[in-house]
C-alpha positions, 0 to 999 in steps of 0.5 A: 500499500502506499498513499495517493496523492495529487502533487501538481496542486496543493500539498495536502500531505503537509496539512495538519491535521492530514486530510484523509480520504478511506473506505468506509469502517471495516476496511482492512485498508482504512484500519491499517492507515489509521493505525499507521498515523496513530503510531506515527503520532500524525494528526489527521482527519477523515475529510471523506469516506467512500465504499468506492475506489472511484470515490477516493480517487475523486477526492485525491484528484481534486486535490482535497486529500490523500488516500491509503491504496493498494499500489496497483490502484493508483492511477498514472496521474497520482503520485505515490507518497511516503516517508520522504513526504512526511507520511508513515509507511503502510503495511502490505495489503494481503489479497486472497484469491479463493477458487475451487480445486474442483472447478469445472468451469475453464472461463472462471479458471482462466479469469482467475489466472489472468487475475493472478498473473496481473497482480503479480506483474504490478506487485512483483510478488509471487502468491500461491495459486 
């Protein structure tokens, strides 16, 4: 995971309290981000909550907040920020793709294989298939 921000506008990552855009309560990404900010004793405020990635991206692209996102979900127009920008490191986000070994559906198997390959390519990490 990384902090996503629009770097060609207001430097919102320098504001205190830090404005963050996060998924709704219950999200592991949200909990990890808040825990990281609290450990770093970095004051923050939840400026936006959304159940959707597009909602978070709209706030970040407008320069109104930073958002903790999976690296593979950060589009090219946004920057990944970290310690050098005064933000705490975020722990990796574990993704699990469960599928039956008894599946007799080649299209489903193909989709699962494509998802795994794409995630491995984007993250540079291999997982158990």
